[in-house]
C-alpha positions as a Markdown table, in Angstrom:
| # | Residue | x | y | z |
|---|---|---|---|---|
| 1 | Met | -139.2 | 41.0 | 67.3 |
| 2 | Ile | -136.5 | 43.3 | 67.4 |
| 3 | Ala | -138.6 | 45.9 | 68.9 |
| 4 | Thr | -140.2 | 43.4 | 71.3 |
| 5 | Leu | -136.7 | 42.3 | 72.5 |
| 6 | Ala | -135.7 | 45.8 | 72.9 |
| 7 | Leu | -138.8 | 46.5 | 75.2 |
| 8 | Leu | -137.5 | 43.2 | 77.1 |
| 9 | Ile | -134.3 | 44.4 | 77.8 |
| 10 | Trp | -135.7 | 48.0 | 78.8 |
| 11 | Leu | -137.9 | 46.1 | 81.5 |
| 12 | Tyr | -135.1 | 44.0 | 82.9 |
| 13 | Leu | -133.0 | 47.1 | 83.5 |
| 14 | Phe | -135.6 | 49.4 | 84.7 |
| 15 | Phe | -137.3 | 46.7 | 87.0 |
| 16 | Leu | -134.6 | 43.8 | 87.9 |
| 17 | His | -131.5 | 45.3 | 87.4 |
| 18 | Gly | -130.3 | 46.6 | 91.2 |
| 19 | Lys | -132.5 | 50.1 | 90.8 |
| 20 | Phe | -129.3 | 51.4 | 88.6 |
| 21 | Trp | -131.0 | 54.5 | 87.5 |
| 22 | Ala | -131.9 | 55.7 | 91.2 |
| 23 | Ser | -128.9 | 57.6 | 91.7 |
| 24 | Ala | -127.9 | 56.5 | 95.0 |
| 25 | Pro | -126.9 | 56.1 | 97.5 |
| 26 | Glu | -125.1 | 59.1 | 98.9 |
| 27 | Leu | -122.9 | 59.2 | 102.1 |
| 28 | Pro | -124.3 | 61.8 | 104.6 |
| 29 | Pro | -122.2 | 63.8 | 106.8 |
| 30 | Ala | -121.4 | 61.8 | 110.2 |
| 31 | Thr | -119.0 | 61.5 | 113.1 |
| 32 | Pro | -117.4 | 58.0 | 113.4 |
| 33 | Pro | -117.7 | 55.9 | 116.2 |
| 34 | Ala | -113.9 | 55.5 | 116.3 |
| 35 | Leu | -110.9 | 57.4 | 115.2 |
| 36 | Pro | -108.4 | 55.2 | 113.8 |
| 37 | Asp | -105.2 | 57.1 | 112.1 |
| 38 | Ala | -105.7 | 57.9 | 108.2 |
| 39 | Asp | -103.0 | 58.7 | 105.6 |
| 40 | Ile | -104.5 | 60.5 | 102.5 |
| 41 | Ile | -102.5 | 59.6 | 99.6 |
| 42 | Ile | -102.5 | 61.8 | 96.5 |
| 43 | Pro | -100.8 | 60.9 | 93.1 |
| 44 | Ala | -100.1 | 64.1 | 91.0 |
| 45 | Arg | -98.8 | 64.5 | 87.7 |
| 46 | Asp | -98.7 | 67.9 | 86.2 |
| 47 | Glu | -101.9 | 69.2 | 88.1 |
| 48 | Ala | -100.9 | 72.7 | 88.8 |
| 49 | Gln | -104.0 | 74.1 | 88.0 |
| 50 | Thr | -105.6 | 72.0 | 90.7 |
| 51 | Ile | -103.5 | 71.0 | 93.2 |
| 52 | Ala | -103.6 | 74.3 | 96.0 |
| 53 | Pro | -107.3 | 74.0 | 96.5 |
| 54 | Val | -107.4 | 70.2 | 96.7 |
| 55 | Ile | -104.6 | 70.2 | 99.3 |
| 56 | Ala | -106.1 | 72.8 | 101.0 |
| 57 | Ser | -109.3 | 71.1 | 101.3 |
| 58 | Leu | -107.8 | 68.0 | 102.5 |
| 59 | Leu | -105.7 | 69.8 | 105.4 |
| 60 | Ala | -109.0 | 71.5 | 106.4 |
| 61 | Gln | -110.9 | 67.9 | 107.4 |
| 62 | Asp | -112.7 | 68.2 | 110.4 |
| 63 | Tyr | -111.4 | 64.7 | 111.7 |
| 64 | Ala | -110.5 | 64.3 | 115.1 |
| 65 | Gly | -108.7 | 61.3 | 114.7 |
| 66 | Lys | -104.9 | 61.7 | 113.5 |
| 67 | Phe | -104.5 | 62.0 | 109.6 |
| 68 | Arg | -101.8 | 63.5 | 107.3 |
| 69 | Val | -101.9 | 64.4 | 103.5 |
| 70 | Ile | -99.0 | 62.5 | 101.5 |
| 71 | Leu | -98.5 | 63.8 | 97.9 |
| 72 | Val | -96.3 | 61.8 | 95.6 |
| 73 | Asp | -95.4 | 64.5 | 93.0 |
| 74 | Asp | -94.9 | 62.0 | 89.9 |
| 75 | Asn | -92.2 | 63.8 | 88.0 |
| 76 | Ser | -94.2 | 66.7 | 87.2 |
| 77 | Thr | -92.9 | 69.5 | 85.0 |
| 78 | Asp | -95.2 | 72.4 | 86.0 |
| 79 | Gly | -94.3 | 72.8 | 89.6 |
| 80 | Thr | -97.0 | 70.9 | 90.8 |
| 81 | Ala | -95.0 | 70.0 | 94.6 |
| 82 | Ala | -94.3 | 73.6 | 94.9 |
| 83 | Leu | -97.8 | 74.9 | 94.4 |
| 84 | Ala | -99.1 | 72.2 | 97.1 |
| 85 | Gly | -98.1 | 74.7 | 100.0 |
| 86 | Val | -96.2 | 74.1 | 103.4 |
| 87 | His | -97.9 | 72.2 | 106.4 |
| 88 | Pro | -97.3 | 70.0 | 109.2 |
| 89 | Arg | -99.7 | 67.3 | 108.3 |
| 90 | Leu | -98.5 | 67.5 | 104.6 |
| 91 | Thr | -95.6 | 65.2 | 103.4 |
| 92 | Ile | -94.8 | 65.8 | 99.9 |
| 93 | Ile | -92.6 | 62.7 | 97.9 |
| 94 | Thr | -90.7 | 63.3 | 95.0 |
| 95 | Gly | -91.6 | 60.2 | 92.8 |
| 96 | Lys | -89.3 | 57.6 | 91.5 |
| 97 | Pro | -89.5 | 57.1 | 87.9 |
| 98 | Lys | -91.8 | 54.5 | 86.8 |
| 99 | Ala | -91.0 | 50.8 | 87.4 |
| 100 | Pro | -91.4 | 48.4 | 84.8 |
| 101 | Gly | -94.9 | 46.7 | 84.4 |
| 102 | Trp | -96.9 | 49.6 | 86.5 |
| 103 | Ser | -99.2 | 52.0 | 85.5 |
| 104 | Gly | -98.1 | 55.5 | 86.5 |
| 105 | Lys | -101.2 | 56.1 | 88.8 |
| 106 | Leu | -100.5 | 52.8 | 90.7 |
| 107 | Trp | -96.9 | 53.3 | 90.8 |
| 108 | Ala | -97.2 | 56.7 | 92.4 |
| 109 | Leu | -100.0 | 55.4 | 95.1 |
| 110 | Gln | -97.6 | 52.4 | 95.7 |
| 111 | Gln | -94.7 | 54.9 | 96.9 |
| 112 | Gly | -97.0 | 56.8 | 98.9 |
| 113 | Val | -98.6 | 53.3 | 100.7 |
| 114 | Glu | -94.9 | 52.6 | 101.4 |
| 115 | Ala | -94.2 | 55.8 | 103.2 |
| 116 | Ser | -97.6 | 55.7 | 105.0 |
| 117 | Thr | -98.1 | 53.8 | 108.7 |
| 118 | Ala | -101.8 | 54.3 | 109.1 |
| 119 | Pro | -104.4 | 51.6 | 109.4 |
| 120 | Ile | -106.9 | 53.5 | 106.9 |
| 121 | Leu | -105.9 | 54.7 | 103.7 |
| 122 | Leu | -107.6 | 57.4 | 101.6 |
| 123 | Phe | -106.6 | 57.2 | 97.8 |
| 124 | Ala | -107.8 | 60.4 | 96.1 |
| 125 | Asp | -107.3 | 62.1 | 93.1 |
| 126 | Ala | -105.4 | 65.5 | 92.6 |
| 127 | Asp | -108.5 | 67.6 | 91.1 |
| 128 | Ile | -111.0 | 66.6 | 93.8 |
| 129 | Thr | -111.7 | 68.9 | 96.2 |
| 130 | His | -113.4 | 67.8 | 99.6 |
| 131 | Asp | -116.0 | 69.4 | 102.3 |
| 132 | Pro | -114.3 | 69.6 | 105.8 |
| 133 | Arg | -116.6 | 66.6 | 106.5 |
| 134 | His | -115.9 | 64.3 | 103.9 |
| 135 | Leu | -113.1 | 62.2 | 105.7 |
| 136 | Ala | -115.1 | 61.5 | 109.1 |
| 137 | Ser | -118.2 | 60.4 | 106.9 |
| 138 | Leu | -116.1 | 57.8 | 104.8 |
| 139 | Val | -114.5 | 56.8 | 108.1 |
| 140 | Thr | -117.8 | 56.4 | 109.6 |
| 141 | Arg | -119.2 | 54.3 | 106.7 |
| 142 | Leu | -116.0 | 52.1 | 106.7 |
| 143 | Leu | -116.7 | 51.2 | 110.3 |
| 144 | Thr | -120.4 | 51.0 | 110.5 |
| 145 | Pro | -121.5 | 48.5 | 108.8 |
| 146 | Arg | -117.9 | 47.5 | 108.5 |
| 147 | Ala | -116.7 | 47.4 | 105.2 |
| 148 | Asp | -113.0 | 47.0 | 104.0 |
| 149 | Met | -113.2 | 49.8 | 101.3 |
| 150 | Val | -115.5 | 52.8 | 100.6 |
| 151 | Ser | -115.3 | 54.2 | 97.3 |
| 152 | Glu | -117.9 | 57.4 | 95.9 |
| 153 | Met | -118.3 | 58.7 | 92.6 |
| 154 | Val | -117.6 | 62.3 | 93.0 |
| 155 | Arg | -119.7 | 65.4 | 91.6 |
| 156 | Leu | -118.0 | 65.7 | 88.5 |
| 157 | Asn | -117.4 | 69.1 | 86.6 |
| 158 | Cys | -120.6 | 70.1 | 84.7 |
| 159 | Thr | -120.7 | 73.8 | 83.7 |
| 160 | Ser | -120.1 | 73.7 | 79.9 |
| 161 | Leu | -121.9 | 73.0 | 77.2 |
| 162 | Pro | -120.3 | 69.6 | 76.5 |
| 163 | Glu | -120.0 | 68.7 | 80.3 |
| 164 | Arg | -123.8 | 69.3 | 80.6 |
| 165 | Phe | -124.6 | 67.1 | 77.5 |
| 166 | Leu | -122.2 | 64.3 | 78.2 |
| 167 | Ile | -120.9 | 64.3 | 81.8 |
| 168 | Pro | -124.5 | 63.1 | 83.7 |
| 169 | Ala | -124.4 | 60.4 | 81.1 |
| 170 | Phe | -120.8 | 59.2 | 81.7 |
| 171 | Val | -122.1 | 59.0 | 85.5 |
| 172 | Tyr | -125.4 | 57.3 | 84.5 |
| 173 | Phe | -123.7 | 54.7 | 82.2 |
| 174 | Phe | -121.5 | 53.9 | 84.8 |
| 175 | Gln | -124.2 | 52.9 | 87.0 |
| 176 | Met | -125.8 | 50.8 | 84.2 |
| 177 | Leu | -122.9 | 48.9 | 83.8 |
| 178 | Tyr | -121.8 | 48.5 | 87.7 |
| 179 | Pro | -125.4 | 48.9 | 89.3 |
| 180 | Phe | -124.6 | 50.3 | 93.1 |
| 181 | Ala | -127.0 | 48.2 | 94.7 |
| 182 | Leu | -125.2 | 45.0 | 93.3 |
| 183 | Val | -121.7 | 46.3 | 94.3 |
| 184 | Asn | -122.9 | 46.8 | 97.9 |
| 185 | Asp | -124.7 | 43.2 | 98.2 |
| 186 | Pro | -122.1 | 41.1 | 99.5 |
| 187 | Leu | -123.8 | 38.4 | 98.2 |
| 188 | Lys | -123.5 | 39.7 | 94.4 |
| 189 | Ser | -120.2 | 39.3 | 92.6 |
| 190 | Thr | -121.0 | 42.3 | 91.0 |
| 191 | Ala | -117.7 | 44.9 | 92.3 |
| 192 | Ala | -116.7 | 48.3 | 91.4 |
| 193 | Ala | -115.3 | 51.6 | 92.6 |
| 194 | Ala | -114.7 | 55.1 | 91.5 |
| 195 | Gly | -111.2 | 55.8 | 91.9 |
| 196 | Gly | -111.4 | 59.9 | 92.8 |
| 197 | Thr | -112.0 | 58.8 | 96.4 |
| 198 | Val | -111.3 | 55.0 | 98.0 |
| 199 | Leu | -110.9 | 54.7 | 101.3 |
| 200 | Ile | -109.4 | 51.1 | 102.1 |
| 201 | Arg | -108.2 | 49.4 | 105.2 |
| 202 | Arg | -104.5 | 48.6 | 105.0 |
| 203 | Glu | -105.4 | 44.8 | 106.2 |
| 204 | Ala | -107.5 | 44.3 | 103.2 |
| 205 | Leu | -105.2 | 45.9 | 100.8 |
| 206 | Ala | -102.2 | 43.5 | 102.4 |
| 207 | Arg | -104.5 | 40.6 | 102.0 |
| 208 | Ile | -105.0 | 40.7 | 98.6 |
| 209 | Gly | -101.5 | 41.2 | 98.1 |
| 210 | Gly | -101.0 | 45.1 | 97.9 |
| 211 | Leu | -101.4 | 47.2 | 94.7 |
| 212 | Glu | -98.9 | 45.0 | 93.1 |
| 213 | Lys | -101.8 | 42.7 | 92.7 |
| 214 | Ile | -103.3 | 45.0 | 89.8 |
| 215 | Lys | -100.2 | 47.2 | 89.0 |
| 216 | Ser | -100.5 | 46.8 | 85.4 |
| 217 | Thr | -104.4 | 47.6 | 85.1 |
| 218 | Leu | -105.6 | 50.7 | 83.6 |
| 219 | Ile | -109.1 | 50.5 | 84.9 |
| 220 | Asp | -107.4 | 50.3 | 88.5 |
| 221 | Asp | -110.6 | 51.2 | 90.5 |
| 222 | Val | -112.6 | 48.7 | 89.3 |
| 223 | Ser | -109.8 | 45.9 | 89.3 |
| 224 | Leu | -108.9 | 47.4 | 93.1 |
| 225 | Ala | -112.7 | 46.5 | 94.1 |
| 226 | Arg | -113.1 | 43.1 | 92.4 |
| 227 | Glu | -110.0 | 41.8 | 94.5 |
| 228 | Val | -111.0 | 43.4 | 97.8 |
| 229 | Lys | -114.6 | 42.2 | 97.5 |
| 230 | Lys | -113.5 | 38.7 | 97.4 |
| 231 | Ser | -112.8 | 38.4 | 100.7 |
| 232 | Gly | -114.9 | 41.3 | 102.2 |
| 233 | Pro | -117.6 | 43.3 | 101.9 |
| 234 | Ile | -117.1 | 47.0 | 99.7 |
| 235 | Phe | -119.1 | 50.2 | 99.5 |
| 236 | Leu | -119.9 | 52.4 | 96.3 |
| 237 | Gly | -122.1 | 55.3 | 96.6 |
| 238 | His | -122.3 | 59.0 | 95.4 |
| 239 | Ser | -120.6 | 61.8 | 97.2 |
| 240 | Gly | -122.2 | 65.3 | 98.2 |
| 241 | Leu | -119.2 | 66.4 | 99.6 |
| 242 | Ala | -116.7 | 66.0 | 97.0 |
| 243 | Thr | -116.2 | 67.7 | 94.0 |
| 244 | Ser | -113.9 | 67.2 | 90.7 |
| 245 | Ile | -112.9 | 70.5 | 89.4 |
| 246 | Arg | -111.3 | 69.4 | 86.4 |
| 247 | Pro | -113.0 | 71.0 | 83.6 |
| 248 | Tyr | -113.7 | 69.4 | 80.5 |
| 249 | Pro | -114.7 | 72.5 | 78.3 |
| 250 | Gln | -114.3 | 70.8 | 74.8 |
| 251 | Ile | -115.7 | 67.9 | 73.3 |
| 252 | Ser | -112.5 | 66.3 | 72.2 |
| 253 | Asp | -111.6 | 66.2 | 76.2 |
| 254 | Ile | -114.4 | 64.0 | 76.6 |
| 255 | Trp | -114.0 | 62.0 | 73.9 |
| 256 | Asn | -110.3 | 61.2 | 74.9 |
| 257 | Met | -111.4 | 60.5 | 78.5 |
| 258 | Ile | -113.8 | 58.2 | 77.0 |
| 259 | Thr | -111.1 | 56.6 | 74.6 |
| 260 | Arg | -108.4 | 56.0 | 76.9 |
| 261 | Thr | -110.1 | 53.1 | 79.1 |
| 262 | Ala | -113.2 | 52.3 | 76.8 |
| 263 | Phe | -111.5 | 49.3 | 74.6 |
| 264 | Thr | -109.6 | 48.3 | 78.2 |
| 265 | Gln | -112.9 | 47.8 | 79.8 |
| 266 | Leu | -113.6 | 45.3 | 76.7 |
| 267 | Asn | -110.4 | 43.2 | 77.3 |
| 268 | His | -109.4 | 44.4 | 73.9 |
| 269 | Ser | -111.8 | 41.6 | 72.5 |
| 270 | Ala | -113.0 | 42.4 | 69.3 |
| 271 | Leu | -115.8 | 39.7 | 69.8 |
| 272 | Ile | -116.9 | 41.7 | 73.0 |
| 273 | Leu | -116.9 | 45.2 | 71.3 |
| 274 | Ala | -118.9 | 43.7 | 68.6 |
| 275 | Gly | -121.3 | 42.3 | 71.2 |
| 276 | Thr | -121.3 | 45.7 | 73.1 |
| 277 | Leu | -122.3 | 47.6 | 70.1 |
| 278 | Ile | -125.0 | 45.3 | 69.2 |
| 279 | Gly | -126.5 | 45.7 | 72.7 |
| 280 | Leu | -126.1 | 49.4 | 72.8 |
| 281 | Thr | -128.1 | 49.5 | 69.4 |
| 282 | Leu | -130.7 | 47.1 | 70.8 |
| 283 | Val | -130.8 | 49.5 | 74.2 |
| 284 | Trp | -130.7 | 52.8 | 72.9 |
| 285 | Leu | -131.4 | 53.0 | 68.9 |
| 286 | Val | -133.7 | 50.2 | 68.2 |
| 287 | Ala | -136.9 | 52.2 | 70.7 |
| 288 | Pro | -136.5 | 55.8 | 68.9 |
| 289 | Tyr | -136.4 | 54.3 | 65.5 |
| 290 | Glu | -139.5 | 52.3 | 66.0 |
| 291 | Val | -141.3 | 55.6 | 67.7 |
| 292 | Ile | -140.4 | 57.4 | 64.3 |
| 293 | His | -140.9 | 54.6 | 61.8 |
| 294 | Gly | -142.7 | 51.9 | 63.7 |
| 295 | His | -146.7 | 51.1 | 63.4 |
| 296 | Gly | -148.8 | 48.9 | 65.8 |
| 297 | Trp | -147.1 | 46.7 | 68.0 |
| 298 | Arg | -143.8 | 48.0 | 67.0 |
| 299 | Phe | -144.6 | 51.5 | 67.5 |
| 300 | Leu | -146.2 | 50.9 | 71.3 |
| 301 | Ala | -142.9 | 48.5 | 72.1 |
| 302 | Gly | -141.0 | 51.2 | 71.1 |
| 303 | Leu | -142.6 | 54.0 | 72.7 |
| 304 | Ala | -142.6 | 52.0 | 75.7 |
| 305 | Ala | -139.0 | 51.3 | 75.8 |
| 306 | Ser | -138.0 | 54.9 | 75.0 |
| 307 | Ala | -140.4 | 56.1 | 77.9 |
| 308 | Leu | -138.6 | 53.6 | 80.5 |
| 309 | Ala | -135.3 | 54.9 | 79.0 |
| 310 | Val | -136.3 | 58.4 | 79.6 |
| 311 | Ala | -137.6 | 57.9 | 83.3 |
| 312 | Ser | -134.3 | 56.1 | 84.5 |
| 313 | Tyr | -132.2 | 59.2 | 83.1 |
| 314 | Phe | -134.5 | 61.8 | 85.6 |
| 315 | Pro | -132.4 | 60.8 | 88.9 |
| 316 | Thr | -129.1 | 61.6 | 87.3 |
| 317 | Leu | -130.1 | 64.8 | 85.8 |
| 318 | Lys | -132.0 | 65.9 | 89.1 |
| 319 | Arg | -128.4 | 65.0 | 90.5 |
| 320 | Tyr | -126.4 | 67.5 | 88.2 |
| 321 | Asn | -129.3 | 70.1 | 87.9 |
| 322 | Gln | -129.8 | 69.6 | 84.2 |
| 323 | Pro | -133.4 | 69.7 | 82.7 |
| 324 | Lys | -135.4 | 66.6 | 82.1 |
| 325 | Leu | -135.6 | 67.2 | 78.5 |
| 326 | Met | -132.1 | 66.3 | 78.3 |
| 327 | Ala | -133.3 | 62.9 | 78.5 |
| 328 | Leu | -134.6 | 63.2 | 75.0 |
| 329 | Ala | -130.7 | 63.6 | 73.5 |
| 330 | Leu | -129.9 | 60.0 | 75.6 |
| 331 | Pro | -129.8 | 58.0 | 71.8 |
| 332 | Phe | -127.5 | 60.7 | 70.5 |
| 333 | Ile | -125.5 | 60.9 | 73.2 |
| 334 | Ala | -125.2 | 56.8 | 73.1 |
| 335 | Leu | -123.9 | 57.5 | 69.6 |
| 336 | Phe | -121.3 | 59.6 | 70.7 |
| 337 | Tyr | -120.0 | 57.0 | 73.3 |
| 338 | Met | -120.4 | 54.0 | 70.9 |
| 339 | Ala | -118.1 | 56.0 | 68.8 |
| 340 | Ala | -115.8 | 56.6 | 71.4 |
| 341 | Thr | -115.6 | 53.1 | 72.2 |
| 342 | Ile | -115.0 | 52.1 | 68.4 |
| 343 | Ala | -112.0 | 54.8 | 68.3 |
| 344 | Ser | -110.8 | 53.3 | 71.5 |
| 345 | Ala | -110.3 | 49.8 | 70.1 |
| 346 | Val | -109.0 | 51.5 | 66.5 |
| 347 | Asn | -106.2 | 53.3 | 69.0 |
| 348 | His | -105.4 | 49.9 | 70.2 |
| 349 | Trp | -105.2 | 48.3 | 67.0 |
| 350 | Arg | -102.8 | 51.0 | 65.8 |
| 351 | Gly | -100.8 | 50.6 | 68.7 |
| 352 | Thr | -101.1 | 54.4 | 69.7 |
| 353 | Gly | -103.7 | 54.1 | 72.9 |
| 354 | Ala | -104.6 | 57.3 | 74.4 |
| 355 | Gln | -102.6 | 60.0 | 75.4 |
| 356 | Trp | -102.8 | 60.8 | 79.3 |
| 357 | Lys | -100.2 | 63.3 | 81.0 |
| 358 | Ser | -97.6 | 62.5 | 78.3 |
| 359 | Arg | -98.2 | 59.0 | 78.6 |
| 360 | Ala | -99.6 | 56.4 | 76.5 |
| 361 | Tyr | -102.2 | 53.9 | 77.2 |
| 362 | Gly | -104.2 | 51.4 | 75.7 |
| 363 | Gly | -102.0 | 50.0 | 73.2 |
| 364 | Pro | -100.8 | 46.8 | 73.0 |
| 365 | Gly | -98.4 | 45.6 | 75.5 |
| 366 | Ala | -99.1 | 49.0 | 77.3 |
């Protein structure tokens, strides 16, 4: 029964779950049919290692319309603002102390929004570099076909051994959780965004009540997408024109990245956590177990489910230039993510949460 259930789950995931595994769509370089003014808002807290190339790449955008970059220095202690440089198109704002009830990133973004005037806003992270064609391609997709918000999963850093082992899986699991085809279908309720690159119409942001509507959320990108999609179309894709330069050289770096938000994603619910772990066991562990230990139908069901799982990972591995054999490690990778999710819950229950930029996240009341 369990082997059959695991196979049925994989038949659904592979054939009926929005082709999550396709690692698509990707926005091509394009020239927009109109040139609305755009303000690019970068929240930055202690980003001395990355801020200079990030700002330089944004100031070099080949966009024929008017645009400027607004850097919100969120009380950095490492000289982030000074390293950003000086440019006529660059405005640097010294962030105010975080207001009660706001998450740090959203409070910084809010200050950038208040300082901006353009009808189009690009929220971008302080660790992402941009091809000169990137802003134009984003605006093109916002205009044709019309969308209220366009977001992209940028290419994540994938050079160290821990990154090669775990980062493509992070993207793959995100696609599984939020199939891009369903996100982009206005008739479906599925909504998501990737916070590193979010282009949004000012009117759409105002319509949902501004960033204040989601001010306390930790997974702010998905929360913003849900609010926007209630009244207008959104788009989520992959980017070939933007790359994260934040390294994760140690397994502990990726572990901390997951534990910071995993239990929040589950609404801090022990019941949802238990259900998630059971589901992940059925999806990732039952099939390989049956391949090794099963006989007859159990073996065949496990083999078929495993084959679907492995095949579904190939497009993501290709995107990150990793060998197909890496797909055989998916059960072990899944165990890592399951353990990190449990750790995220334990941190929350202990009242510690996770640490990011000298701030605590994820504990009760955080």
